[in-house]
N, C-alpha and C positions, 0 to 999 in steps of 0.2 A: 472530159475526165483526164486524158493524157496531158493536155495543156496545163491543167492545174497540178498534176503530179510532178511535172517537170518545170514548174515555175521558177525554180532556183537557178536555172541555166538557159532554158529555151528562149526567153525573150532577149537575153544578151546575144545568143547565137544568131537569132534572126536579125536583130538590129545590126550586128557586126557585118554579116554577109550582105544584107540589103544595102548598107551604106558604103560598101567597099568599092573603091575606084582604083583599079590596077594601074591606070596611067596618071593618077592624081599626084599632086605635089606635096601631099600631106607628109610631113616629117621626112622630106627628101634629104635633108642634111643630118639625119639622126645617126648616132653611132652604129646602130645595128644595120645600117645600109652599107657599111664597109664590107668588101668582098669576103674577107676571112670570117666575118660574122654572118653575113647574109647567106652565103653558100656553105661556109665551113661549119658554122654553128647552127645552120639551118633555120635562120630567122625567116627565110622565105616560106617555110612550112607553116608559120603562124603569123604571117604579116598582117592579115586582117585584124587579129586580136591585139597586136602591138599598136596598130593605128587606132583602134577603138579605145584602148586604154589611154593613149595619149590624148585623144579627142575629149574624153570625159574629164580627165584631169585638167586639161587646158581650159575647159569650160568653167571648172570650179575656180581656177586661178584668176581668170579674167573677170569672173562675177563677184569677186571679193572686194573689200575696201582697199584703199591705197595706203592706209597707215602702215601696214606691214607688207612689203613687196615679197613676191615669191619668184625665185629664179627659175626659168624654164628648164634648167638642168635637173630640177627635181622630177620632172616628167621623164626625162631620160633614165633617171635612177630606177623609177618604177618599171619602165619598159625593160631595162636590163635585168631586173629581178624576175620579171615574168619569164623572160627567155631562159634565164639560168635555171629556174625551177623545172622547165620542161625540156631541157637539153637532152637528157637521156631518153625520155619518151619519144621525142621527135626523131632522134637518131635511130632508135629501134624501129619505129614505124616506117621511116623512109627506107631504111635498109631492107626491110621485108618487101615493101612495095617495089623497090628497085630490082630485087631478085626476080619477082614475078614479071616485071617489065622486060628484063633481059631474056627470060625464058620465052615469053610470048613473041618477042621480036627477033629472036635468034642472035642476040648480042653476046659476044664473049666478054665477060667482065675483065678478064686479064688483058685483052688486047684493045679494049675500048679506051678512047682518049678522054681527057678532062672535058673537052668541048662536047663530047657525046653525053657525058654525065650532066653538064649544065643544061644542055638541050632538053634532057629528060626532066630536070627540075622546072625549067621554064614552061614546059607543056603541062606538067602535073599541077602546077600552081599558077595557071595562066589568068584566071578570073574567078569571080565568086562561085560560079557553077563548078569549076574545076576543084576548088577547095571543098565544096560541099560533097562532091563525089569522093574525094580522098577521105573526108571525115566519116562518110557513110561506111567506108571500109574499116575504119578505126573509130567506132562511135564513142568509146570511152574517152579517147583523146580529145575529140571535138567537144564533148560535154565538159570535161575538166578544164579545157582552155576557156570555154565560155564562162563557167562558174568562177574560175579563179580571176578572170578578167574583171567580172563584175565585183567580186570581193575586193580586189586590189583597188579598183576605182573608188569604191565606198570607203575603204580604209584610208586612201590618200586624201580624199575630199574631207573626211572627218578629221584627220590629223591637221590638215591645213586650216580648217575652220577653228579648231580648238586652239591652235597656236595664235591665230589672229585674234580670237575673242579674249584669250587670256594673256596677251602680250604684256600688258602693264603689270599684272600680278607675277608673271613669270620673270620679268625683268627685275622686279624688286626682290624676289625670293632667291634667285640664282645668280644674277649678274651684277646688280647694283647700277646698271646703265640701261637706257631704253633699247629695246629690241626693234630693229627697223626692217630686217629682211630675213627670209628663209632661203638658204642656199642649196644644200644637198641633203640627202638622207641615205644612210646605210641600213638596208632593210634585212629582215630575216635574222635578227639577233636573238631569237628565241624560238620555241616551238610555236605552231600556229593554233590559235584558239579563237572561239567566238566569231565564226565567219572568216577564217583565214587570216586574222590579224596577228601581227607579231611585233615585237619590240623593234624600235628604230632609233638609231643615233642620228640626230638632226643637227646639221651645222647651220648656225645663224650668224647674222651680222649685227653688231651693235652700233649705237649712234656715233661712237668715236672711230668707227672703221674696223675695230677688232673683230676677229672671228672666234666664236666659241661653239662648243658642242653641248647638247642636252640630250638626255635619254627620255624618249617618249614611250610610255607603256600603256597600251590600250586595255587596261584592266585597273581595278581599284588598288590604290597604294596605301590603304589604311594600315595594313600589316607592316609595310615598309616603314611608315611613319612611327608605328608603335615600337618597332625594333630599334629605330634610332633613339626613341625616347628611353628605352631600356638601357641602351649603351650610355646615354647621357647620365642616367641615374647611377650606373656603376662607376662612371668616370667621376661624377661629383662626390660619390662616397669614398673615393680614393682606392677603389678596387683595382682597376687597370686603366691605362691611358688610351682607351679606344678613341679612334678618330671618328668624328661625325661627318655626315654629308647631307646636303640640302635635299629634302623631299617635299614636293608640292602635290598632295593628293587632291583630286577633284572627284566629281561624281562619275564613277565607273572608269576613270583613267587617271593619269597623273604624269608628272615630270620629275626627273631626278638629275642631280649633278653627275656628270660623267667622271668615273674613276679613271684618271689618266693612265693610258697604257704605256708599257715600255719603261717604267720607272720603278722596277722591283729590285734595284741594287742598293746595297748599303755599304758603308765604309769599313765597319769593324764587326767583329764577332759579337760584341756587346749590343750593337744595333740589331743584329740578327736575332739575338736572344729576346729582345723586347718584342719583335714581331712574332716570334714563336710563342711567347707568353700570351699575346693576344689571340693567336690561333688556339692555344689551350683554353683560353677564356670562352671562345666561341664553341668549343667542344662541350664545355660545361653548360652553356646556355641551351644549346640544342638538345643535349641529353636530358636536362632537367625538364624542359618544356615538351619533350617527346618529339622533337623535330628531326628532319633528315634532309636528304637530297643535296648534301654539301659535296658534290663532285667538283672536279677541278675547274669547271667552267663557271661555277658560282662562287669561287673564292679568288680574290684578286689582291695583289700586293702592290702598293704604290707609296712612294715618299715616306718609307719607314713605318708603314702601318698596314694591317690586314683588313680587308673589307669583305662583306658578304653582299652579293649583288642581286640576290633573289631570295626574299624572306617569306614567300608564301607558305613555306613548309616548316617554319620555325615552331609552330604549334602542332602537336600531334592530335589530330581529330579524326576518329573513325566513325562511320555510321553506327547508329544504335544497333546492337546485336552482333557486331563484328568483334570476335574475341581478340584480346591483346595477347601477344606471344610472350607472356611473362615467364621468367626463369630460363630463358634461352639467349643465345647470342643476339637474336632479333630484338631483345629488350636491353641490350647493352650499348656502350658507346659506339659499337660498330655500325649500328643502324643510322648514325648521323651521316655517314658517307665520308667523313673526314679521314678515317683510317681504313687502309686496305683490309679486306676480309682475311682472317687468318688462313695460313696455308703451311704445308710441310715443306721445309727447304726454302732456299733462296729463289727469288723470281729470276727467270732468265733475263739476260741483258736485252734491252729493247722491247720487252713485253709491254703490251698495252695496260696502263694503270689508269684508274678513273677517280681515285680518292682525292680529296682536297689537299692532303698533306704531300702525297708522293706522285700524283698524276700530273698530266700536262706536258710531259716530255715526249720526244719523238718516239715512234714505235712503228712496227710493221703490222698491217692488218692481219688478224689471225685467220681470216677466211678470204677466198677469192672475191673480188669486187668488180662490177662492170665498169669498163673504161671505153671511152669513145675515141675512135681514130678519125680525125678530121682530115681525110685525104683528098676530099673534093673529087672523088672518082667512084666508079662502081665497086671499088675495093674498100670503100669506107664501111666500117662495121663497128659493132659493139662487142667486145670480147671480155671474158672474165680473166683477171690476172691475179696471180699470187704475189705475195711479198711487196704489195703497194705500201709505201712509207707515208706516214702522216706526221706532220709537225705542228701541234696545236699552239706552240709558242711559249709554254711554261710561264704564263703571266701570273699564275698562282704560287710560283716558287720564289725563293729568296736567293739572291746572289750576293756574295761578298766580293765586290769588284766584279771580276769576270768568272768567279768560281761558283758553281751551283752547290748549294748546301743541301743536306738531307735531314729529314725530320729525326731519324734515328740518332743523329749526333746532337740533338737538342732536347733530349727526353726531360732533363731537369727543368728547362725553361717552359716546356709545354705543361709538365706536371704542376709547376708553380702557378702558371696562369689558370689552369683548371681549378686548382685548390682554392685560389683566392675568390673566384666567382662562385664555385660550389659552396664554399663556406658562407658567402653572403646570403645565398638562398637558405642554407641549413640553419643559420643562427637567427634568422628573422622570417620564419615561414609565413606568418600571417601578413606581415608587411609586404613580403614579396608577392603573395597571392593577390593582395589588393592592388599592388603596382601593376602587375601583369594584366589583371582584369580591366583596370582603368585604361591602360595603354592600348590593349588589343580588342576591347569590346566593340562589336560591330564590324570587325575586319573579316575579310574572306580568308579561308584556309583551303588547302589542297591536299588530297590524298590520291595515291596512285591506284588506278584500277587494274591495268595491265602494265607490264614493263614497257618502257619506251622502245626497247629493242624489238618487241613484238610489232609495234606500229611501223617502225622503220623498215622491217623486213617485209611486212605486208604491202606497204606503199611501193617499195622497190620491186616486189613481184608484180604488182598491179601495173607497172610501167612496161612490162614485157608485152610484145605483140599479141601473144595469146590472150592476155587479159584485155588489151586494147580492142581486140576483135570481139570479145564476149563480155560486155559490161555487166550482165546480170550475175555472172559468177563472181566478179570482183565486188559487186554491191552486196551480195549475200555474205561473203566472207568478212568484209570490212564492217558491215552493219552488225553482224553477230558479235564481233569483238568489241565494237564501240558501245553496244547496247548492254551487254551482259558482263558481270564481274568475272574475275579469273576463275579457272577451274578449282573446285573444292570450296567455293564460297557460295553463299546464297544471295540473291538479289533482295536488298532491303531498302525501303525508302528512307530519305533523310527524315530525321525525327520531326523537323518543322514543316516538312512538305514543300520546302522552298529551294531544293537543290536543282541545279540545271546542269545538263551534261553538254560538254563541248566536244569538238571534233578530235581533240587530242586524247580523249579517253579519260579525262579527269572529271570529277564531280565537285562542284564548288557550292558551298553553303554559306550564306551571309549571316546566319544566325549567331548572335553574340554568345549564346550559351555554348556553342561549339567553338567559337573563335577565342574564347577565354576559358581558362581552367575553372571548373565549377566547384572543386573541392580541394582540400589540402592533399588528398591522396594523389591528385594529378600533378601538383606543383612541388610538394615537399620532396626534397631530394633524399635518397637513401644514403646512409652513412658511408664514409670511406673514401680512400684514394682510389682512382679509377684507371688512369691511363697507362701507368708504367708496365703493368703485367698483362695488358689486354691481349697480348699475342698468345700467351700460354693459357688457353681457355678451355674449360669443360663446362657446358651448360648445366646449370642446376635447376631442376624442376621445382615447381612450387610458386607461390604468389610473391615471395620476396626475391626479386631478381637481383643478383649481384651485379652492380653496374659495370665492373670491369670483366665480368664473365667467369671469374675464378670460382671453383666449387669449394665451399667451406666443409670442414670435417663434420661428420654426423655427430661427433661428441662436442662440437663447439658450443660455447654458451654465449657467443656474440649475438647481437640483434640480427634479425632476418636481413640478409643482403649485405651484412658487414664483411668485408674482405679481411678482417683481422686474422681469421683462421688461415693458416698458410698451407694446410693440406690440399693437394690437388688430385686426390684419388677420385677417379671417375665413378659416377653413380651407375647403378645397374642399367643395362640397356632398356629394360621395360620402363623403369621410372624415368629415365632420361627422355624417352620418346614421348612420355605423357605430357610434357610441357611444350612440345613443339607444335607449331601451326600445322594444320592439315595439309596433306600433299597437294602441291600446286598452288597454295595460297600465299606463299611468302612474298611474291612480288606485289600482291595487293595489300600487304601489311606494311611494308617498309620500303620507302623510296630509295634508301641507300643500297638495296639489293638489286638494283637495276643495272643492266649492261646497256649503257647509253649508246646511241649511234655515234660513230666516230666523228668528232668535230674537225673542222678544218678541211682543206682540200688536199687530196693526194699530191705529193710533190713529184 
């Protein structure tokens, strides 16, 4: 029974330690063998799993056809990614074990030498039996290493096989030249879903020797293709000059053209206005279709155009029975994530911002974060530090030359782009509904169960030695959050019964009736201008939500939701609260209301 219960990791664990040869030459020249990585980053503490991952991927590479070569460097990329994911957990576990070792052997950490520390590491990780003893002390660490090793090996083998099998189609759709080799992969470009898989940027070699990059996504891209079709329709109808990009959807996965990084500079203010108009157009699309999650990582600017790089959330689709937060800010343009949530007063300089319009700049972490000291001595430790600075790179922002622009300076351009797209939907609702249904029918959609920050904090806490020592506690907490909806909501099945839950806490349903709006009330936009006065908002209760959040006067004769009435008098507290989602449920309703884990590495 226990073997069956732990089948997700135990076979990999056994195979890894049974096949480990501490004196072997396997991957002797690997990057992680360098002293600063082997001892400094503690690759020695997970060496058997690095070797096992490399062995499995090498077997897949050698067993494939010769039409598309695979560079051995790809194996090193996967090994480095495994080590990077476990750096904090390894550091915490080794620090704890080293303190016990010093206490038992009467070693003074302050006076011990580096050689003493290396001798401790060599003894602790001498052979397979020694590794097993260490992982028995930290069973959650051993289990996660085994499970992640198996998942990464499957992910890598699957990616390699899919590129090889689809090389001809991929060449024609994205490159126009034959693809002859796979060189490298940058992993972890998204959250992990469906067995630990994540987006990867793969560098390939073409027949003429050129190197190009392609985005591999281990999930269906029908929604991405539908979104590109909608942009093409708007472009052909003369609404806005959105730029398109190639998308190749396959069965359960797909490939996309890479949006080139570092090319978000324009020459003139007029060029910047055109980009901001496109951003206003995206705001209208996501508002009308009920979408969200347009934080700064999902918005990119390149070559004078704005792009959305993750369109799983363009359609608002909630499970049957989940109420929509109509008449509140949660039903306004703020839910898209492109605009910062309203606040009183100006934001402090350097504060973390996550919206697509103003996020992406450097900031200091608002809370202490664990940092690893790689001292290669018994003084090595993990400590929480305040004021850690993060620089995501601002690839979503627009520069005129070297000067960073600000959305507040381009309100007219954003409003113009919003209006042009919004009016396209408003003036031809039936045609727009048919267009959206045809483009998105059958595509997967995503809604947020718990905020991403909840998961990031839980995972960070589970890496602490106390959790690594007590796996049942970590299992209970994570399974509870992963399985049940947020507080204040009830568990309800997908109306089609075909939803599947993934490890990141999202539920995905492939039903076309959820993937495409089913009625005009879902797609028909409400009247009015939206963006300009979105900052001065008072939620209006009732079924007709004002898209920009302003509260019309009670004496107004305008249609429901029309912001033509300029009165901003607040409604009574009792009435205002009646339109709000229940306490604790907002994160399950709106993906823009999430505080995402900080991207990038602390500098």
